[in-house]
N, C-alpha and C positions, 0 to 999 in steps of 0.2 A: 513558422512552416510543424509541421507532424512530423514528427524524425521517425527512420526509417521499424517494422514491421515485420514482422513474419510470419505466416501463415503454416505451421507442420505440426502432422501429425499428433497424437499426444505419447506418449513411451508407450514398449509392448506393458505394461504392467495398470496400464489403464485402458487397454486397449476396448472393456468392453462401457467404457464415459466420456459421457458427450459433450460435458464440461467440466471446469474448478472454478471454487469458489473459495475466494480468501478475503480476507480482511487485515487491518491493519488500521491502529488507533497512534495519538502520538501524545508524547510530552511529559506522561509517568504520573498524573495526577492519583487524590486520592479517591477516584469518580472511577478508576478504573476503574477498579474488583467493583465497581457495581456493573461494566461492559460486561466481564465477565460472568456474570453470572445470566444475563438476562439473555449473552450467548449461547455456556455455558446451552438455559434450557432451551432451545433449535435446535443443541448440535453441529455450532459453528465451529471451529477454526477460529485463531486471528492470533495478531504478532501485536505489542507492545513496545510500541519505541519508545527511551525511553534513555533524558537525558542526564547525566550526572545534580544539574544544576540547570532552573527550569527561572530564569526574570533572577537572576542576584541567590538564589533559595535551593535547598536540596529537594531534591524530586520525588515526593512521598516514594512513588517505584522502586526507585533505585534502591530508598528506608529498607524498605521490607519485598525483598529479591525472593529470599524463603517461603515467604508466605505464596505463592502465585502457584495457580492447579497447574496438574499436568498434560490439559491439552492446549497451554498456552508456553510461547515463544516470550523472549527479551528482544529485540533486537535495540542494534545502534543508536543515539540520532546525536552526540555529540556528547562533550565534556559538557559547555555552558551554556546549549543554542544559540551559539553565531551563525553570523552568515560566513559559510565558506570560503566565499570569494574573497579572494583575492589574500588569505592567508599569506606568510607565511611559511618556511617547512614547518618551523620548529613548532609552534602553534598547531599548522595544524595536522602534528601527528601524535601531539596533546590531542587538541580534538575529536580525533577519532580515530588513533592507534593509543594513547595513553586509557578517555574512555572505553572498550574497551576488552578492554584484559581488567578496571577494575568495575566493570561489570559482570565478566565472569565470574572475579578471583571471591566476590557479592554471594553469586548466585549460582557457582558453581556448574558454569552447563555455559558449555561454547555458547558466542551471540558469532551469529549467522550473515546473518541483514542489518542491516542499514536505510537508516532517512536523512535524506538532506534538512537541515532545520529551516525551517517555511517554504521549505523547495528550492531552494536555490544554489547551484551548485555550481563551476570552472571547470575547463581540464584538470583540472592542479587536485583539486579538490576532488572529482575521481580516479584519478590515480593513489592518490590518497589509501580511498578507502578498499579499492584494487593493494595496493600493496599490504592493505593491513592484513589481508584476508578476507575481506566479504566472498561473503558470493554471488549478492546482488545491490544495490540500491534503490530504494527509492523515491519518484521525483513525486510531485500533483497537477503532475496533466493528465486530464481522464474525457470519459469517453472511446477506452479501451477494451477491446474484447482480447488481447491478441499481443503474442510473442514478440519479443520488444527484440530489435538483430543483440540490441548492448545492454545487457544486463545491471550492469550499471548506470540503467538511464528508465527504469523502469515502472514504469508510468501507470494507474489504476482504473476504475468503470467511475468509476465519481463515491464524488463526498457529498456523507449522509449531513449537509447544511444546505439548508432551504433558500441556496439566494434566487433572489429573482429571474427572470425571465429576459431581461436584455440586460445584465451584468455578466448575463451565461455566454449570452451574444457574444456582449464589447467584448470580454478576457478576450475570448478566442479570437473572435474578428485582428486583434490588437499584437494579436500574439501570429493572424498567419497562418491562421490551421484549421483552411476553407474547408476542407471535408466535418470537424469537429461542428461549423458552422452550420453546414448544410444538413447535420445529424438535428441539429439545436433546436435549426428550420423545419425538417419537419415534425418533426414532435415539439412544435409549442407552447401548445396547448397544457403538457403536462408537467404535475409537479414535480420536486426534488425524486417523492416515491416513486412517482411514475415513470419515470425518468428511467430511475433504477430495477422496473419489474420491465422495461421495454428491455432496455442492455444485456440481465437478464436472458431474457425467450432469448435474444441476438444471441448470447456464446451456447444456448443448449443447439440453437439452430446450427452454425457455426464451426462446433469445436473448439469453443473458444474462455476465456480466461472471465471470471469480472469477479474485480475485485471495491469491497465496500473498500474505506479511508476516512476519521474523522478522529474528531476529540472527544474523549466522554464530558470531557468538563466544560463545552458549548452544548452538550446532545442538555446539559441538567442545566447547565445557563437557559437556554428558549423554552426550556424543559420538551423537550421531543421524545424517548423514551418508549414514550408507545407511540408516534409516529415509526420509529425507526421496529421497533417489534412487529411492525406491519409489515414491513418492509423483508427480514429477517425469516420470517412468517411466509413469507412466499419462495421464498428462494430459498426453504430447508425442508432434509427429508424427504431429496429425490435419489431411488432407490442410483439410477445415471450420473448423476453429478458426485463430484469426490470434493472433498470438507479437507482444506491441507490450511498448516500457515506458511508467512511465507517464508521461509527458511526452505521449506518441504518442498514449498515450490520450489524456490533457485535447485534444491537438489535436482526435483526429476529434470526441469529444462534444458541443466547441464550436459543430460548425455544423452538429449535429442540435437542432434549437427542441423547447426542454419542451414541449411538452402545459398546458395552465393548468387544471387543479384536478387532475386526473390522481395515483392515487398508485400504486409499484407491488405486486406480489404481495413478500413476500419467503418465505425456504427451507419 
């Protein structure tokens, strides 16, 4: 089922803005540097969620943190890119808190946000992330343009990946996310790029958050750089849009009180 979302006004500092745009990219691979160049060309900010090790090897970005441009930030993605569900307290602490400490020591900057490896989490994992001092944690649920009630289950708007229409629909159906099923049915003929642009339009109409996420290594493997550029071009350089990293967004939203008993609209 869809977790609760809250539709609240932006903080006073963003009173003139109609939407917020942020992006995030997982796994800390060398292709992340190409992603940074592409995002920079459109003036779009991003957060790169970096594990210390990926598939048993050091993550390239974890070994090159001082080289990351200032427009981007690093987020935690665990020590070993493990499924955090069911881990004991010691392992969770090493994966969540230990990796945060190492990233901060290597990069010389606070690591404020987290992304659960493979999007998998449970109550114990969420508690560990909160206890480690992260402001929020991203999940992989999509089609959301509103603020989550729980910052440690922050959804996204869309992944930069060309899933087939049926796979998208079936995934939401199996998760009982009926509002997402209805949205996909209404937009059946749209490609992933079309969905991204439509959801951006909805975010601007509703005063919402547009959050694109993905993996640069998949963009490279599938040859999607040109398609991704088309999407970024559509959402870039709007004067009524605020562009920020995930960490900056978490700080902004933490200043906005959530109204009790309010559930946001979804696309």
